C-alpha positions as CSV (number, residue, x, y, z in Angstrom):
1,M,54.7,37.8,13.8
2,K,52.7,39.6,16.5
3,L,51.0,36.3,17.4
4,F,54.4,34.7,17.8
5,F,55.4,37.4,20.3
6,A,52.1,37.2,22.1
7,C,52.5,33.5,22.5
8,K,56.1,34.0,23.8
9,F,55.0,36.6,26.3
10,L,52.2,34.3,27.4
11,D,54.7,31.4,27.8
12,I,57.0,33.6,29.9
13,W,54.1,34.7,32.1
14,I,52.9,31.1,32.6
15,M,56.5,30.0,33.4
16,A,56.9,32.9,35.9
17,S,53.7,31.9,37.6
18,H,54.7,28.3,37.9
19,T,58.3,28.9,38.9
20,G,57.6,31.4,41.7
21,G,58.3,34.5,39.6
22,S,57.7,37.8,41.2
23,N,54.2,39.4,41.0
24,L,55.8,42.2,39.0
25,Q,57.0,39.8,36.3
26,K,53.5,38.2,36.2
27,F,51.9,41.6,35.9
28,F,54.1,42.8,33.1
29,G,53.8,39.6,31.2
30,L,50.0,39.8,31.4
31,V,50.0,43.4,30.3
32,L,52.2,42.6,27.3
33,V,49.9,39.7,26.3
34,V,46.8,41.9,26.6
35,F,48.3,44.7,24.5
36,S,49.6,42.3,21.9
37,M,46.2,40.8,21.5
38,M,44.4,44.2,21.4
39,S,46.7,45.2,18.5
40,F,45.2,42.5,16.3
41,S,41.8,44.2,16.1
42,G,43.0,47.0,13.8
43,L,44.9,44.8,11.5
44,S,41.9,43.3,9.7
45,A,40.7,46.3,7.6
46,K,42.2,46.6,4.1
47,C,42.1,48.7,1.0
48,F,41.8,46.3,-2.0
49,G,43.1,46.8,-5.5
50,F,41.7,45.0,-8.6
51,S,43.2,43.4,-11.7
52,K,40.8,44.8,-14.3
53,N,40.3,48.2,-12.8
54,K,43.5,49.9,-11.5
55,E,41.7,53.2,-10.9
56,I,39.4,52.0,-8.1
57,T,40.5,51.0,-4.6
58,V,37.9,49.8,-2.1
59,C,38.6,50.1,1.7
60,I,36.6,47.9,3.9
61,N,36.7,46.3,7.3
62,G,37.9,42.7,7.3
63,N,40.0,40.4,5.1
64,S,37.8,37.3,4.8
65,N,36.6,35.8,1.5
66,A,33.2,37.4,2.1
67,V,34.7,40.8,2.7
68,R,36.8,40.5,-0.5
69,K,33.7,39.5,-2.5
70,Q,31.9,42.6,-1.0
71,A,34.8,44.8,-2.1
72,Q,34.5,43.3,-5.6
73,E,30.8,44.0,-5.6
74,V,31.3,47.6,-4.5
75,C,33.9,48.1,-7.3
76,K,31.6,46.5,-9.9
77,S,28.6,48.7,-8.8
78,Q,30.6,51.9,-9.1
79,S,32.4,51.1,-12.3
80,G,29.6,49.3,-14.1
81,S,31.7,46.3,-15.0
82,D,33.6,43.4,-13.5
83,C,36.7,44.8,-11.7
84,G,38.5,41.4,-11.8
85,N,40.4,39.6,-9.0
86,I,41.8,41.4,-6.0
87,T,45.5,41.9,-6.7
88,G,46.5,43.0,-3.2
89,Y,45.8,45.4,-0.4
90,T,47.2,48.3,1.5
91,G,46.3,50.2,4.7
92,S,45.3,53.5,2.9
93,C,44.1,55.1,-0.3
94,N,44.5,58.6,-1.6
95,A,42.4,59.7,-4.6
96,G,44.0,61.8,-7.3
97,G,43.7,62.1,-11.1
98,S,41.7,59.1,-12.2
99,K,42.2,57.1,-9.0
100,K,39.1,56.7,-6.8
101,C,38.9,55.6,-3.2
102,L,35.6,54.0,-2.2
103,D,34.5,53.0,1.3
104,E,32.4,49.8,2.0
105,S,29.2,51.6,1.1
106,G,30.6,52.7,-2.3
107,A,30.9,56.3,-1.3
108,E,33.9,58.1,-2.9
109,K,36.4,59.6,-0.5
110,K,39.5,61.7,-1.1
111,S,41.5,59.8,1.5
112,L,40.9,56.6,3.5
113,K,43.1,55.0,6.1
114,V,42.1,51.6,7.6
115,D,45.2,50.4,9.6
């Protein structure tokens, strides 16, 4: 969704520059595009949950297949068995009771927030 708006702002900025739009319109259009693109950098980190181990959540930077596999390996190394497939992700994890939050190194944390 943010990519759609970034493209729209870029389109408006380009149109303003080709149709004789004011410098102020060009400036604000460019600023909106830059801020929209900068906001993408924080969206890639995730806290992953697993199908066979509901008690462990692994928070790690990224959301690629390699990162997901790394999260599964962290879970497996801490639990001692296969944690199963990733069932979903969130932007944070809070440990409590039997629930554990692990960072990408496998260290247990009370609270992790990635987004």
